[in-house]
N, C-alpha and C positions, 0 to 999 in steps of 0.2 A: 643285582649290581655284580653279582659274580657269575650271572647265568648267561646263555646265549653262546654264540660261536666266538668265544674270546681265547687268546692264547694263554698258556700257562702264565706267562709272565704279567700280562695284564690282569688275569684273575688275582695274582699275588698282590699287584699294586691296590686293587680293588679293595682286598681284605684289610691291607695296611690302613687305607683311608677309614675303613670302619672302626678299626681299632683306636686310630688317633681321634676320631669324633667322640667315641665312648670315653676316653681319657679326658679330653677337653669338657666334655658336659659333666664330668665328675667333679673337676677341679672347680668349675664355675658354681655347681650346687654346694660344694663344701663351703664356700664363702657366705652365702645365703643362709645355710644351715647353722652356721656359727654366728652370724648375725642374730637369728631368732633365739639361739641359746643364750647369747649375752643379754638379750632383751628379757628373757625369762629370769635370769639371774638378778636383774635390775628390779623387776616387779616382785619377785620372792624376798629381795633385800627390803624393799619398801613395806612389804606386808608385815615383816617381821618387826620392823619398827613400829608400825601403825599398832600391832597388837599390844607392844609395851606401853606405848602412848595413850591407847585407848583403856587400858587396865589402869594406869595412873589417874586418868580423868575420872573413870568411874570411882575410883577409891576417894577421890576428892569430893565428888558428888555425894558419896555415902556419907563422909565427913561432915559435910555441910547439912545434910538431912539429919544426922544424929545431933548437931549443934543447934540449928535453928527450926528445924522441922517445917511445918507449913508448907509452902510452895516446893522447897526443896525436897521434902519427903514424898510429894507426889511426883517431882521430876525423878527421883531415884527409882520409883516403881517402874515409870515409863522406861527409863535407861536400862534396867535389868530385863524388861521384856525384850528390847531391842538387842541386848547382848546375847540372850538365849536364840532369838531368831536369826541374828547374824552368825553364832557359832554353828547352828544347825546346818546352815546353808553353806558356810565357808567349808566346813568339814565335808559335806556332801561334795562339793566341787574337788577337794583335796583326795576323796576317794575315786572320783572320775580321773584325776592326773594320775594315780596310780595303776588305774586301767590303761591309760595311754602309754605308761612305762613298762607294761607288763612285758617281760622278755628282754628289757634293756638292763644292763648292769652299769654301776657306777665304776668309773676308772679306778682302781685301787691306788694309783700314783698320784692322779692330780685331785682325786676327790670329787670329779666332775662327770657329769653324763655325757656320753659320747655323741655329741650334737652331730658331729658330721656323718654319723652313720644313723641317724633318725630321719631317714628320708622316706620313710614309709607311714602311711596312715592307716594301716589295715585294722588296728585294735578299735579304733573309733568307728571307721566304715562299716566293720562287721558287726559292732554291737548297737549302733544308733539307727542304721538304714537298712532298708529291705528294698525288694523291687516295686513294692507298692507305696513306698515312702519311708515315713518314720517307723522303726521296729520297735517292739514293746520297750525296750530300754530307751530309744530316742523320746517315745511319748512320755516316759517317766521323767526325763531330764526336763520337757517342757512344762510338765505338770509341778515339778519341784520349783522351777523358776516362778511360775504363777502363784504357787503358794508363798514363796518368799515375799512376792510383792503385796499379795493379800494381807499376809500376817503383819507386815510393816504398816499397811494402811490402818488396820485395826489397832496397832499398838500406839500410832502416833495420833490417831482420832482426828479431830477437826481443829487442833491446835494451828492457828495461822502462821505462827512463826516457824512451824515444822513442815508447812505445805511445800516450800520450795524443795525441801529434801526429797518429799514424795514425789514431786515431779521429776527430779533428777533421777530417781530409782526406776520410774516408769520409762524415762527416756533411754537410760543406759541397758535396760533390759526389755526394750521393746521388741517382741517376738513376731512383729508383722513380718510379711514376706518382703524380700529385698529384690529389687530389680537389678539384674546383672548387666554388663556392657551392652549387651544386645536388647536392653529394655524388656527383658522375659522376666516375670516375677518368680522368684526361688524362695522356698521355704527357708526360714531363719538358719536352723542347724545345718542344713544342706548348703547355704551360700558361705557361712562361716568355717565349717569344718570338713565337709564331704570332700575327699580326696587330697586334702592337705598333708603335709609332712608331719610326723608326729611332734618334732621339736615345735613346729608352729601352732598346733593345737595346745601343746603344753604353755606356751607363751600366751595364748588367748586365754586359757582358763586361769592363769595366774593374775592375767589383767581383770578377770571377773573377780577374782578375790580382792584385788586392789580396790575395785569400785565398791564392794561390799564394806570393806574396812573404811573407805572415805565416807560412806554415808554414815557409818556407825560414829565415826569422829564427829561429822557434822551435827548429829543428833546430841551427842555429849555437849559439844561447844554450844549448841543453842540452848540446852537445858541449863547450863552452867551460867546463862546470861550473856555470853559473848556477842551473840547476834543483835542484842538489845543495847549495846554500848553505842556512844555517839559516833557518828560517821568518821570523826577524826582518829578513832581509836586505831593503833596500828594491828591489832587483833583481827580487824576487817581486811587486812592487805596481805598480799602475798609477793614474795621476791621472785621476779621473773627475769630468766636469762635471756636477752635478746641479741643474738648473734648477727654480725653484719650481713652473713648469708648461711644458708641452711647445708652447705656441701663444701668440703675442703679437700685439696690434695694432700697426699702424705707429706710432712715437713713444711707446709704452708702455715703462716701465722693465722692463728685463730683470734679474730677481733670481734668486740662487741661490747655489750654494756649490761649491769644488772639494774633493774628498776622495780619500784614498787607499784603493783598494780592491784585493783580491786573489782570483783565481779560483784555487780549489785543489779538486780533487775529493776529496783527501783529508780536508778540512775539512768535514765533514758534520754538519749539524744533527740532534738527536734528534727534533725535531718542527718543523712548519712550517705556519703559518696564513696565507693570504692567497689572491689570486686568481691561482693557478698551481701549479706543482710543482718539486721540487728536481731539477735535471740537473747532475752533474758539481760540485757544490758551491755552484752558484747557482740562485736562484729564476727560472724561465722563466714570465713572465707569460703568462697566455691568459684572456681574458675579452671579453665583448661591451660595447661603449661604452654609456655610460648616456644620460641625457638631455642635450640641448644646454646648453652652459655649462661652467664649471670643475668637474671632478669630482675625488675623492680615491681614492688606492690606498693602503690600509694593511694591516698584518698583523704578524706575529711570527716570528723565529727562536727555537729554543730549543737551546743547546749544553750539553753536558756538560762541566763543569771540576771537578776534584778532587771528584769525586762528586756535585756539586750542578748542578742545572739552573740556567743562566744565560739569562734572557729578553733578546732584542734586538729591540726594536720598530723598525719603519720606517713611513714615510709619505712620500707624493709626490702631486703634482696633476697633471692633464691637462685639456686642453680639447677638448670635443666641439663640432663645428660640423655644420651640417645637411648631410646628403648631397644632392649636386645631382641632383635629378629632374625639374627643370623650369627652364627659361630665363625670366628677367624681360626681356620684349619691350617696347619702347617706340617707337613711330612718332612722331617728334618733331613732325611736321607734323599729326598725327591725334589730339593729346590733347584729346579732345572728351568731355563728358557732355552728356546730353539732359535738357531740363527736362520734368517730368511723368512721368518713368519712373524706375524703380530701377537705377542704374548699378552693376554689381559691380565690385569693385577688389580686387586683391591687394597687401598691403603687408607689407614685410619688410625686415630689416636682416641682411646675411651676417654669420654668426658670432654674432648676437645672439639668445637665445632670444625668442619671441613675447611671453612675459609681461612682458619688458623693454623692449618696442618699444610706443611710443604715438603715434598718428597723430590729427590733428584737422583739421577744416575744417567749414564751413558746411554742413549736410545730411549729414554723413558719420556713419555709425554701424558698430559692429563686429558681425559676425554670426557668426564662427568664428575658428580659428586662422589667423592671417594674412588672414583674408576680411573685407571691408568693403562696404558699400553706400552710394552717394553718390545723394542726392535733392535736386539743386540748386534753390536758390530764386530770389531776384532777381539781377540783375547780368548781365554778360556773361562773366565769369570767376570761377573759384574756386581758392583756394591750398590744397593739401594739404601740411601740415606734418608732419614725422616725426621723432621723437627715439628713440634707443637707448641704454640704460644699459649699458656694458661692464662686464666682470668687476672692472676696477681701479677703478670707480667714475666714470670719465669717461663724458662723453655725447657721442654722434655726433648731428648734426643733418642734414637734407635737406628739400627742399621742391620741389613741382612745380606748375606752373600749368596748368589745364585751361579751355577755353574752354567756355562754356555756350551750347547751340544749343537752338532749338526742336525740336519733333518736325517732320518734313518733311510737306508736304502730301500727304493720302491720295489714293486713286483711288475714284470712285464705283463702287457695284455694284447689279446688280439680280439678285435671286436668288443673290447671291454671285459674279456673273459680271461682268467688266470688258469695256470695249471696246464693240462692237456686239453686243448680244444679239438674238436672233431668236425669235418665237413668236406665237401668236394673242394678240389683244387681252385675252382672259379671263385669261390669265397675267400680264399686266401689271396688271390691275386688282386683283389679290390679292397681288402681289408687294411685298416689303419693300424699300425704299430702303436701301442701306447703303454702308459706305466701308471700305477696308482699307489698310495701307501695305505697299507692295511694296519688297522688299530693304532692310527695316529689321530689324535683329538683335535687337529686343526684342519680346516678347509684350505687346501692348496691346489693350485691349477698347475700341472705338469706338462711338458712338451719333450716329446722323443726327437731328437736330432740326428740320430743315427743307430745302425743295428748292423749284425752279421747274420746271414741265413746259411744254413748248413743242411744237407740232405747226405745221408750216408752214401759214401762210394763218389761222391761228387766234390769239387772244389767249394770252398767257402766263398761267399760273395759278400763284400763289404758295401753296405749301402748308406747313403747321406739322405737324411730325412726320415719320413715315418710311414713310407709306402715302399711296395716292391717296385724295382726298377726292371728294365727290360731284361737284364742279365739274369735277374732273379726268376722272371718268367720262364726264360730258356732252360734254366736249370730244373724248375718246377716241372716243365714239360715232359722230362725223362723219368718223373716219380710216378710210382703205380699206388694202387689201393694198398693201404696198410702201412705205406711209408710215412717216416715222422719227419717233419720240418722243424728244426731248432732255429729259434729266434734268441740269439745271444749277444752279449757285448753291447747290450741296450745303453745309448747315451740318452741321460734325462737331465732336463733343466727345469727351474721354475719358471713360470711364464713371466716375462717382463725382466729375467735376470739372465746374467751370463754364467752363473755358478752351476757347475756340473754336480749333479747329487752322487752319493756313493753308489757302488756297482748295483745296477738293477737286476734282479732275478730273472733268468730266463722265462720263455714261454714256448710250448711245444704244440704244432699244429698237426694231427694225424689225417692223413688223405682217407677218405671213405669212398 
């Protein structure tokens, strides 16, 4: 970008672009890294609560075993096996997290990790992977997960009430290869951890711990008899927050409801229509996001009750935002448009579809989705005003000021060549005097409408047009080898315009 035959000014401009690109990329990544950090905090808070809750349930089970014995005593033995298996695997994951955080210090002021600085995943990449695939450590991680699953299976045995928990453990820690977006099978750890930022891996590991604690909770609940109570028992239900949509703008009202829901593989619908399929009594959604904006998910369950089909409709909303595939880059000191040419612009509002965005300015016209052309007229600056209507009806606005500059002065040419052009007089006599813009990013057509011809010791000839006239040929006849002919005072216009460009640099022809 800074190579080639560029002027020092252009090299400086290119360097400024690179700096601003880097700055913008850094700002964008900070938001994503912070989001992963907040997610990790949520998981760790939930894990801490689960530890306390599980300890209380285990103590209650032990108390029941001491009082009643019998089935409660056998259940207590199973529960303590699960407790030991869970603690061992949970602590192993905690050790992995400490490896991820190696070299990362907690901020002494906030007491939090520096999420925005945790954008590298070298610790995991170097420990778990090698050019040949998994490293020794990576194989150890896989083996430890398999051991946890195997130990849980041995501990829970053939108890049918506990079999759904085993199925969930197998599902959540399914180590089969995963197909990436290109349909290529990728090894489990490679797909979930390789090349990810440290904060993302940390959040994933905390999610693992959450899955482990959840399975432990389910075992204790089942052993305490909660899974055997009547279907009407509230212990089988979970309060679920259902928002009207899944994304909101800052300051927008968040609306929705809290409902009671129950996941039960035995409660199976006779039919289901919607974007997904039934798995263990619940509809698992799988679809491709639609157009940018608020979209609706709807469908229907059908259950058989007393010999009749009972329909149960559902509907929900989600918001689709554009996938980031390019950065909006702005060089604050380079907000310039040129008079006399069509200046391309890209205008958009993040999260708002193009058909809800309106941009206006003197000389601005729309040519495509998010694409505009600016043809500035008079004055020294132009203000581009943009508004975007959000899904809640509110309007966001913004504006930017651009300086209007004239096209820079071109350089004179003879036969399209600049500087000192050499050749016989006959070449100059039939040559066309032209002009071109060097280091200018727009394609423009220039027309020379006049120039002066000067040979040392002879009078200056003023010419109308872009070719030598009879007076020039007469003066040129008196020149000899080595004489220089200066073409200056070149008058240049844009083709199709009467606007004269700034002074055109002269060109010299040396007679050979």
